[in-house]
C-alpha positions as CSV (number, residue, x, y, z in Angstrom):
1,M,0.0,0.0,0.0
2,R,1.4,3.4,-0.9
3,P,1.7,6.2,1.7
4,A,-1.3,8.5,2.0
5,G,-1.0,11.9,0.4
6,L,-3.7,14.4,-0.2
7,E,-6.2,11.8,-1.5
8,P,-7.4,9.0,0.8
9,A,-5.5,5.8,0.6
10,T,-7.3,3.0,-1.3
11,P,-6.7,-0.5,0.0
12,G,-6.8,-2.1,-3.5
13,L,-9.7,-2.5,-5.7
14,G,-12.3,-3.2,-3.0
15,N,-14.6,-0.5,-4.4
16,R,-14.7,-2.2,-7.9
17,C,-17.4,-4.5,-9.2
18,P,-16.7,-8.1,-8.1
19,E,-17.8,-9.3,-11.5
20,S,-15.2,-9.7,-14.3
21,V,-15.5,-7.2,-17.1
22,T,-15.8,-8.8,-20.5
23,G,-16.4,-7.7,-24.1
24,Q,-19.9,-9.0,-23.9
25,P,-22.4,-6.1,-24.0
26,A,-24.8,-7.9,-21.7
27,T,-22.3,-8.0,-18.9
28,T,-20.5,-4.7,-19.1
29,Y,-21.7,-1.6,-17.4
30,D,-21.7,0.7,-20.4
31,A,-23.6,-1.7,-22.6
32,G,-25.3,0.2,-25.4
33,E,-24.9,3.8,-24.2
34,K,-22.1,4.8,-26.4
35,P,-23.4,3.3,-29.6
36,L,-26.8,4.8,-28.9
37,T,-25.3,8.2,-28.3
38,D,-23.2,8.0,-31.5
39,L,-26.3,6.9,-33.5
40,L,-28.5,9.7,-32.1
41,T,-25.7,12.2,-32.8
42,Y,-25.4,11.0,-36.3
43,F,-29.1,11.1,-37.0
44,S,-29.5,14.5,-35.4
45,Q,-26.9,15.9,-37.7
46,K,-28.1,14.2,-40.9
47,H,-31.8,14.4,-40.2
48,P,-32.7,17.4,-38.0
49,D,-36.4,16.7,-38.5
50,L,-36.0,13.2,-36.9
51,A,-34.0,14.8,-34.1
52,S,-37.0,17.1,-33.3
53,V,-39.3,14.0,-33.2
54,V,-36.9,12.2,-30.8
55,E,-36.6,15.3,-28.6
56,A,-40.4,15.7,-28.5
57,W,-41.2,12.0,-28.0
58,P,-41.3,11.9,-24.1
59,G,-43.9,14.7,-24.0
60,L,-46.2,13.4,-26.8
61,A,-49.5,11.9,-25.9
62,D,-49.8,8.1,-26.2
63,A,-52.3,8.5,-29.1
64,V,-49.9,10.7,-31.0
65,R,-47.0,8.2,-30.5
66,A,-49.2,5.4,-31.7
67,R,-50.1,7.4,-34.8
68,I,-46.5,8.1,-35.6
69,V,-45.6,4.4,-35.1
70,G,-48.5,3.4,-37.3
71,I,-47.4,5.8,-40.1
72,V,-43.9,4.4,-40.0
73,E,-45.1,0.8,-40.0
74,G,-47.7,1.5,-42.7
75,A,-44.9,2.9,-45.0
76,G,-43.9,-0.8,-45.6
77,L,-40.2,-0.1,-45.3
78,E,-37.8,-2.8,-44.3
79,T,-36.5,-2.3,-40.8
80,G,-33.3,-3.5,-39.2
81,N,-31.0,-2.6,-42.0
């Protein structure tokens, strides 16, 4: 253990998560946040109209959300590409 300075001494990694960290997104703590942030940033720059829909989404009434989803689904576009 190193001598204490201005910061408190830490007795090892006792404050770390006991689980091992892997490359598996399901077991890491930052699973999905970074890719989602990158994706939203990309779409907000390329499609400002979509960004305004995403920004407004939490305040929209359920009926309005359902209509928007219905319009998108009714467009018959392939998803997941």
